[in-house]
FIKOLZA-1660 file (N, C-alpha, C; in steps of 0.1 Angstrom, whole numbers, plus 5000, padded with zeros to 4 digits):
% residues 38
   i   px   py   pz ch aa at
   1 8734 6361 7727  A  M  N
   1 8733 6361 7713  A  M CA
   1 8731 6376 7708  A  M  C
   2 8724 6383 7716  A  G  N
   2 8722 6397 7713  A  G CA
   2 8735 6405 7710  A  G  C
   3 8745 6402 7718  A  Q  N
   3 8758 6408 7717  A  Q CA
   3 8764 6404 7703  A  Q  C
   4 8762 6392 7699  A  V  N
   4 8768 6387 7687  A  V CA
   4 8762 6395 7675  A  V  C
   5 8749 6397 7675  A  V  N
   5 8743 6404 7665  A  V CA
   5 8748 6418 7665  A  V  C
   6 8749 6424 7677  A  D  N
   6 8754 6438 7678  A  D CA
   6 8768 6440 7672  A  D  C
   7 8777 6431 7676  A  M  N
   7 8791 6432 7672  A  M CA
   7 8793 6429 7657  A  M  C
   8 8787 6418 7652  A  N  N
   8 8789 6414 7639  A  N CA
   8 8780 6422 7629  A  N  C
   9 8768 6424 7633  A  G  N
   9 8758 6431 7625  A  G CA
   9 8761 6446 7624  A  G  C
  10 8768 6452 7633  A  Y  N
  10 8770 6466 7633  A  Y CA
  10 8779 6470 7621  A  Y  C
  11 8788 6462 7617  A  S  N
  11 8797 6465 7606  A  S CA
  11 8792 6460 7593  A  S  C
  12 8783 6450 7593  A  D  N
  12 8779 6444 7581  A  D CA
  12 8764 6440 7582  A  D  C
  13 8755 6447 7575  A  N  N
  13 8741 6444 7576  A  N CA
  13 8738 6430 7571  A  N  C
  14 8746 6425 7562  A  R  N
  14 8744 6411 7557  A  R CA
  14 8746 6401 7567  A  R  C
  15 8756 6404 7577  A  E  N
  15 8758 6395 7588  A  E CA
  15 8745 6394 7597  A  E  C
  16 8739 6405 7599  A  V  N
  16 8727 6406 7607  A  V CA
  16 8716 6397 7601  A  V  C
  17 8714 6398 7587  A  I  N
  17 8704 6390 7581  A  I CA
  17 8707 6375 7583  A  I  C
  18 8719 6371 7581  A  I  N
  18 8723 6357 7583  A  I CA
  18 8720 6352 7597  A  I  C
  19 8723 6360 7607  A  Q  N
  19 8721 6356 7621  A  Q CA
  19 8706 6356 7624  A  Q  C
  20 8699 6365 7618  A  V  N
  20 8684 6366 7621  A  V CA
  20 8678 6353 7616  A  V  C
  21 8682 6348 7604  A  I  N
  21 8677 6335 7599  A  I CA
  21 8681 6324 7608  A  I  C
  22 8693 6324 7613  A  N  N
  22 8697 6313 7622  A  N CA
  22 8690 6313 7636  A  N  C
  23 8689 6325 7642  A  Y  N
  23 8684 6326 7655  A  Y CA
  23 8669 6327 7657  A  Y  C
  24 8663 6334 7648  A  G  N
  24 8648 6335 7648  A  G CA
  24 8643 6349 7649  A  G  C
  25 8629 6350 7650  A  D  N
  25 8623 6363 7649  A  D CA
  25 8626 6373 7660  A  D  C
  26 8629 6367 7672  A  I  N
  26 8631 6376 7684  A  I CA
  26 8643 6385 7681  A  I  C
  27 8654 6380 7674  A  I  N
  27 8665 6387 7671  A  I CA
  27 8662 6399 7661  A  I  C
  28 8652 6396 7653  A  V  N
  28 8648 6407 7643  A  V CA
  28 8644 6419 7651  A  V  C
  29 8636 6418 7661  A  E  N
  29 8632 6430 7669  A  E CA
  29 8644 6437 7675  A  E  C
  30 8654 6429 7680  A  E  N
  30 8666 6435 7686  A  E CA
  30 8674 6443 7676  A  E  C
  31 8675 6437 7664  A  V  N
  31 8682 6444 7653  A  V CA
  31 8676 6457 7649  A  V  C
  32 8662 6457 7649  A  L  N
  32 8655 6469 7645  A  L CA
  32 8658 6480 7656  A  L  C
  33 8658 6475 7669  A  L  N
  33 8661 6485 7680  A  L CA
  33 8675 6490 7678  A  L  C
  34 8684 6482 7675  A  F  N
  34 8698 6487 7673  A  F CA
  34 8699 6497 7662  A  F  C
  35 8692 6494 7651  A  N  N
  35 8693 6503 7640  A  N CA
  35 8686 6517 7643  A  N  C
  36 8676 6517 7651  A  N  N
  36 8669 6529 7655  A  N CA
  36 8678 6537 7664  A  N  C
  37 8685 6531 7673  A  L  N
  37 8694 6538 7682  A  L CA
  37 8706 6544 7675  A  L  C
  38 8710 6537 7664  A  L  N
  38 8721 6542 7657  A  L CA
  38 8716 6553 7647  A  L  C
% end
């Protein structure tokens, strides 16, 4: 699921928000890490 957030969320932040709501708080931390690396 981390890859799904990375691929879809990379191009559209709104996609990240939708997936975070669906998958849970753990994905939130991963998204923040992706944003910091970018």
